[in-house]
TIRO-2110 file (N, C-alpha, C; in Angstrom, 1 decimal):
// TIRO-2110
1.2, -37.0, -30.8, N, 1, A
2.1, -38.0, -30.2, CA, 1, A
1.4, -39.4, -30.0, C, 1, A
0.2, -39.4, -29.6, N, 2, A
-0.5, -40.6, -29.3, CA, 2, A
-0.7, -41.4, -30.7, C, 2, A
-0.9, -40.6, -31.8, N, 3, A
-1.0, -41.3, -33.1, CA, 3, A
0.2, -42.0, -33.5, C, 3, A
1.4, -41.4, -33.2, N, 4, A
2.7, -42.0, -33.5, CA, 4, A
2.9, -43.3, -32.7, C, 4, A
2.5, -43.2, -31.4, N, 5, A
2.7, -44.4, -30.5, CA, 5, A
1.7, -45.5, -31.0, C, 5, A
0.5, -45.1, -31.4, N, 6, A
-0.4, -46.1, -31.9, CA, 6, A
0.1, -46.8, -33.2, C, 6, A
0.7, -46.0, -34.1, N, 7, A
1.3, -46.6, -35.3, CA, 7, A
2.4, -47.5, -35.0, C, 7, A
3.3, -47.1, -34.1, N, 8, A
4.4, -48.0, -33.8, CA, 8, A
3.9, -49.3, -33.1, C, 8, A
3.0, -49.1, -32.2, N, 9, A
2.4, -50.3, -31.6, CA, 9, A
1.8, -51.3, -32.6, C, 9, A
1.1, -50.7, -33.6, N, 10, A
0.5, -51.6, -34.6, CA, 10, A
1.6, -52.3, -35.5, C, 10, A
2.7, -51.5, -35.7, N, 11, A
3.8, -52.1, -36.5, CA, 11, A
4.4, -53.3, -35.7, C, 11, A
4.7, -53.1, -34.4, N, 12, A
5.3, -54.2, -33.6, CA, 12, A
4.3, -55.3, -33.5, C, 12, A
3.0, -55.1, -33.4, N, 13, A
2.1, -56.2, -33.4, CA, 13, A
2.1, -57.0, -34.7, C, 13, A
2.2, -56.3, -35.8, N, 14, A
2.3, -57.0, -37.1, CA, 14, A
3.6, -57.9, -37.2, C, 14, A
4.7, -57.3, -36.7, N, 15, A
6.0, -58.0, -36.7, CA, 15, A
5.9, -59.3, -35.9, C, 15, A
5.3, -59.1, -34.7, N, 16, A
5.1, -60.3, -33.8, CA, 16, A
4.3, -61.4, -34.4, C, 16, A
3.2, -61.0, -35.0, N, 17, A
2.3, -61.9, -35.7, CA, 17, A
3.0, -62.6, -36.8, C, 17, A
3.8, -61.9, -37.6, N, 18, A
4.6, -62.4, -38.7, CA, 18, A
5.6, -63.5, -38.2, C, 18, A
6.2, -63.2, -37.1, N, 19, A
7.2, -64.2, -36.6, CA, 19, A
6.5, -65.5, -36.2, C, 19, A
5.4, -65.3, -35.5, N, 20, A
4.7, -66.5, -35.0, CA, 20, A
4.1, -67.3, -36.2, C, 20, A
3.7, -66.6, -37.2, N, 21, A
3.0, -67.3, -38.4, CA, 21, A
3.9, -68.0, -39.3, C, 21, A
5.2, -67.7, -39.2, N, 22, A
6.2, -68.2, -40.2, CA, 22, A
6.9, -69.4, -39.6, C, 22, A
6.6, -70.6, -40.0, N, 23, A
7.3, -71.8, -39.4, CA, 23, A
8.8, -71.8, -39.6, C, 23, A
9.2, -71.2, -40.7, N, 24, A
10.7, -71.2, -41.0, CA, 24, A
11.4, -70.0, -40.4, C, 24, A
10.7, -69.2, -39.7, N, 25, A
11.3, -68.0, -39.1, CA, 25, A
11.2, -66.8, -40.0, C, 25, A
11.9, -65.7, -39.6, N, 26, A
11.8, -64.5, -40.4, CA, 26, A
13.2, -63.9, -40.5, C, 26, A
13.4, -63.1, -41.5, N, 27, A
14.5, -62.1, -41.6, CA, 27, A
13.9, -60.7, -41.3, C, 27, A
14.5, -60.0, -40.5, N, 28, A
14.1, -58.6, -40.2, CA, 28, A
15.3, -57.7, -40.5, C, 28, A
15.0, -56.6, -41.3, N, 29, A
16.0, -55.7, -41.7, CA, 29, A
15.5, -54.3, -41.4, C, 29, A
16.2, -53.5, -40.6, N, 30, A
16.0, -52.1, -40.4, CA, 30, A
17.0, -51.3, -41.3, C, 30, A
16.4, -50.6, -42.3, N, 31, A
17.3, -50.0, -43.3, CA, 31, A
17.0, -48.5, -43.4, C, 31, A
18.1, -47.8, -43.7, N, 32, A
18.0, -46.4, -44.1, CA, 32, A
18.1, -46.3, -45.6, C, 32, A
17.3, -45.5, -46.3, N, 33, A
17.3, -45.4, -47.7, CA, 33, A
17.0, -44.0, -48.2, C, 33, A
17.4, -43.6, -49.4, N, 34, A
17.1, -42.3, -49.9, CA, 34, A
15.6, -42.2, -50.0, C, 34, A
15.1, -41.0, -49.6, N, 35, A
13.6, -40.7, -49.6, CA, 35, A
13.2, -40.2, -51.0, C, 35, A
13.2, -41.2, -51.9, N, 36, A
12.9, -40.8, -53.3, CA, 36, A
11.8, -41.9, -53.8, C, 36, A
11.0, -41.4, -54.7, N, 37, A
9.9, -42.3, -55.2, CA, 37, A
10.6, -43.6, -55.8, C, 37, A
10.0, -44.7, -55.5, N, 38, A
10.4, -46.0, -56.1, CA, 38, A
11.6, -46.7, -55.4, C, 38, A
12.3, -46.0, -54.5, N, 39, A
13.5, -46.6, -53.9, CA, 39, A
13.1, -47.9, -53.1, C, 39, A
12.1, -47.8, -52.3, N, 40, A
11.7, -49.0, -51.5, CA, 40, A
11.3, -50.1, -52.4, C, 40, A
10.5, -49.8, -53.5, N, 41, A
10.0, -50.8, -54.4, CA, 41, A
11.2, -51.5, -55.1, C, 41, A
12.2, -50.7, -55.5, N, 42, A
13.4, -51.3, -56.1, CA, 42, A
14.1, -52.3, -55.2, C, 42, A
14.2, -51.9, -53.9, N, 43, A
14.9, -52.7, -53.0, CA, 43, A
14.2, -54.0, -52.7, C, 43, A
12.9, -53.9, -52.5, N, 44, A
12.1, -55.1, -52.3, CA, 44, A
12.1, -56.0, -53.5, C, 44, A
12.1, -55.5, -54.7, N, 45, A
12.2, -56.2, -55.9, CA, 45, A
13.5, -57.1, -56.0, C, 45, A
14.6, -56.5, -55.5, N, 46, A
15.9, -57.2, -55.5, CA, 46, A
15.8, -58.4, -54.6, C, 46, A
15.1, -58.3, -53.5, N, 47, A
14.9, -59.5, -52.6, CA, 47, A
13.9, -60.5, -53.2, C, 47, A
12.9, -60.0, -53.9, N, 48, A
12.0, -60.9, -54.5, CA, 48, A
12.7, -61.7, -55.6, C, 48, A
13.7, -61.2, -56.2, N, 49, A
14.5, -62.0, -57.2, CA, 49, A
15.2, -63.1, -56.5, C, 49, A
15.5, -63.0, -55.2, N, 50, A
16.1, -64.1, -54.5, CA, 50, A
15.0, -65.1, -54.0, C, 50, A
13.8, -64.9, -54.4, N, 51, A
12.6, -65.7, -54.0, CA, 51, A
12.3, -65.6, -52.5, C, 51, A
12.6, -64.4, -52.0, N, 52, A
12.2, -64.1, -50.6, CA, 52, A
10.8, -63.4, -50.6, C, 52, A
9.9, -63.9, -49.7, N, 53, A
8.6, -63.4, -49.6, CA, 53, A
8.5, -62.3, -48.5, C, 53, A
8.1, -61.1, -48.9, N, 54, A
7.9, -60.0, -48.0, CA, 54, A
6.6, -60.2, -47.2, C, 54, A
6.7, -60.3, -45.9, N, 55, A
5.6, -60.5, -45.1, CA, 55, A
4.9, -59.2, -44.6, C, 55, A
5.7, -58.3, -44.1, N, 56, A
5.2, -57.0, -43.7, CA, 56, A
6.3, -56.0, -43.8, C, 56, A
5.9, -54.7, -43.9, N, 57, A
6.9, -53.6, -43.9, CA, 57, A
6.3, -52.4, -43.3, C, 57, A
7.2, -51.6, -42.7, N, 58, A
6.8, -50.3, -42.1, CA, 58, A
7.8, -49.3, -42.6, C, 58, A
7.4, -48.3, -43.3, N, 59, A
8.4, -47.3, -43.8, CA, 59, A
7.9, -45.9, -43.4, C, 59, A
8.9, -45.0, -43.1, N, 60, A
8.5, -43.6, -42.7, CA, 60, A
9.7, -42.7, -43.2, C, 60, A
9.3, -41.4, -43.4, N, 61, A
10.2, -40.4, -43.8, CA, 61, A
10.9, -39.8, -42.5, C, 61, A
12.2, -39.7, -42.5, N, 62, A
12.9, -39.1, -41.5, CA, 62, A
13.1, -37.6, -41.8, C, 62, A
13.4, -37.3, -43.1, N, 63, A
13.6, -36.0, -43.5, CA, 63, A
13.3, -36.0, -45.0, C, 63, A
13.5, -34.8, -45.7, N, 64, A
13.3, -34.7, -47.1, CA, 64, A
14.2, -35.7, -47.9, C, 64, A
15.4, -36.0, -47.4, N, 65, A
16.3, -36.9, -48.1, CA, 65, A
16.4, -38.3, -47.6, C, 65, A
15.9, -38.6, -46.4, N, 66, A
16.1, -39.9, -45.7, CA, 66, A
14.8, -40.5, -45.3, C, 66, A
14.8, -41.8, -45.5, N, 67, A
13.6, -42.6, -45.0, CA, 67, A
14.2, -43.8, -44.3, C, 67, A
13.4, -44.4, -43.5, N, 68, A
13.7, -45.7, -42.8, CA, 68, A
12.6, -46.7, -43.1, C, 68, A
13.0, -48.0, -43.1, N, 69, A
12.0, -49.0, -43.3, CA, 69, A
12.4, -50.2, -42.5, C, 69, A
11.4, -50.9, -42.0, N, 70, A
11.5, -52.2, -41.3, CA, 70, A
10.9, -53.2, -42.3, C, 70, A
11.7, -54.1, -42.7, N, 71, A
11.2, -55.2, -43.7, CA, 71, A
11.3, -56.5, -43.0, C, 71, A
10.2, -57.3, -43.1, N, 72, A
10.1, -58.6, -42.5, CA, 72, A
9.8, -59.6, -43.6, C, 72, A
10.7, -60.5, -43.8, N, 73, A
10.6, -61.5, -44.8, CA, 73, A
10.5, -62.9, -44.2, C, 73, A
9.9, -63.8, -44.9, N, 74, A
9.9, -65.2, -44.5, CA, 74, A
11.4, -65.7, -44.7, C, 74, A
11.9, -66.4, -43.7, N, 75, A
13.3, -66.9, -43.8, CA, 75, A
13.4, -68.0, -44.7, C, 75, A
14.5, -68.0, -45.5, N, 76, A
14.9, -69.1, -46.4, CA, 76, A
16.4, -69.5, -46.1, C, 76, A
16.6, -70.7, -46.0, N, 77, A
18.0, -71.2, -45.6, CA, 77, A
19.0, -70.6, -46.5, C, 77, A
20.1, -70.1, -45.9, N, 78, A
21.3, -69.6, -46.6, CA, 78, A
21.1, -68.3, -47.4, C, 78, A
20.0, -67.6, -47.2, N, 79, A
19.8, -66.4, -48.0, CA, 79, A
19.9, -65.1, -47.1, C, 79, A
20.2, -65.2, -45.8, N, 80, A
20.2, -64.0, -44.9, CA, 80, A
21.3, -63.1, -45.4, C, 80, A
22.6, -63.6, -45.5, N, 81, A
23.7, -62.7, -45.9, CA, 81, A
23.5, -62.2, -47.3, C, 81, A
23.0, -63.0, -48.2, N, 82, A
22.8, -62.6, -49.6, CA, 82, A
21.7, -61.4, -49.6, C, 82, A
20.7, -61.5, -48.8, N, 83, A
19.7, -60.5, -48.7, CA, 83, A
20.3, -59.1, -48.3, C, 83, A
21.2, -59.2, -47.3, N, 84, A
21.9, -58.0, -46.8, CA, 84, A
22.7, -57.4, -47.9, C, 84, A
23.4, -58.3, -48.6, N, 85, A
24.3, -57.8, -49.7, CA, 85, A
23.4, -57.1, -50.8, C, 85, A
22.3, -57.7, -51.1, N, 86, A
21.4, -57.1, -52.2, CA, 86, A
20.9, -55.7, -51.7, C, 86, A
20.5, -55.6, -50.4, N, 87, A
20.0, -54.3, -49.9, CA, 87, A
21.1, -53.3, -50.0, C, 87, A
22.3, -53.6, -49.7, N, 88, A
23.4, -52.7, -49.8, CA, 88, A
23.7, -52.3, -51.2, C, 88, A
23.7, -53.3, -52.1, N, 89, A
24.0, -53.0, -53.5, CA, 89, A
22.9, -52.1, -54.1, C, 89, A
21.7, -52.2, -53.5, N, 90, A
20.6, -51.3, -54.0, CA, 90, A
20.6, -49.9, -53.4, C, 90, A
21.5, -49.6, -52.5, N, 91, A
21.7, -48.3, -52.0, CA, 91, A
21.2, -48.1, -50.5, C, 91, A
20.7, -49.2, -49.9, N, 92, A
20.3, -49.1, -48.5, CA, 92, A
21.5, -49.2, -47.5, C, 92, A
21.3, -48.6, -46.4, N, 93, A
22.2, -48.7, -45.3, CA, 93, A
21.5, -49.7, -44.3, C, 93, A
22.1, -50.9, -44.1, N, 94, A
21.5, -51.8, -43.2, CA, 94, A
21.9, -51.5, -41.8, C, 94, A
20.9, -50.9, -41.1, N, 95, A
21.2, -50.5, -39.7, CA, 95, A
21.2, -51.6, -38.7, C, 95, A
20.3, -52.6, -38.9, N, 96, A
20.2, -53.8, -38.1, CA, 96, A
19.6, -54.9, -38.9, C, 96, A
20.0, -56.1, -38.7, N, 97, A
19.5, -57.3, -39.4, CA, 97, A
19.4, -58.5, -38.4, C, 97, A
18.3, -59.2, -38.5, N, 98, A
18.1, -60.3, -37.6, CA, 98, A
17.5, -61.5, -38.4, C, 98, A
18.0, -62.7, -38.0, N, 99, A
17.4, -63.9, -38.5, CA, 99, A
16.8, -64.5, -37.2, C, 99, A
15.4, -64.6, -37.2, N, 100, A
14.7, -65.1, -36.0, CA, 100, A
14.1, -66.4, -36.4, C, 100, A
14.4, -67.5, -35.6, N, 101, A
13.8, -68.8, -35.8, CA, 101, A
13.0, -69.2, -34.6, C, 101, A
11.9, -69.8, -34.9, N, 102, A
11.0, -70.3, -33.8, CA, 102, A
11.4, -71.8, -33.6, C, 102, A
12.0, -72.1, -32.5, N, 103, A
12.4, -73.5, -32.3, CA, 103, A
11.4, -74.3, -31.4, C, 103, A
10.6, -73.6, -30.6, N, 104, A
9.6, -74.2, -29.8, CA, 104, A
8.6, -73.2, -29.3, C, 104, A
7.4, -73.6, -29.4, N, 105, A
6.3, -72.7, -28.9, CA, 105, A
5.6, -73.3, -27.7, C, 105, A
5.4, -72.6, -26.7, N, 106, A
4.7, -73.0, -25.5, CA, 106, A
3.3, -72.4, -25.5, C, 106, A
2.3, -73.2, -25.5, N, 107, A
0.9, -72.6, -25.5, CA, 107, A
0.2, -72.9, -24.2, C, 107, A
END
């Protein structure tokens, strides 16, 4: 159990760092996808064709047939909805999607 908590903690730390490091903000997608070889690669390729840059990802198997993935991309104007559409066309179920913009940082 502590190993799982550690992995989740590391994943959230990476997401947080990604948000802060991206001046244009980020797109975050939590997706469900078939647990088959190459499925995640094909989905991320679809978004790469939109010229979206994958910053970080965390994927895990839920069962023999189902996997989940958290994808964090550098935000690009007007591509949020198109990215969701491409994920769905590629066979993913978009469970949650966020466009996060940093408007002001206090240090």
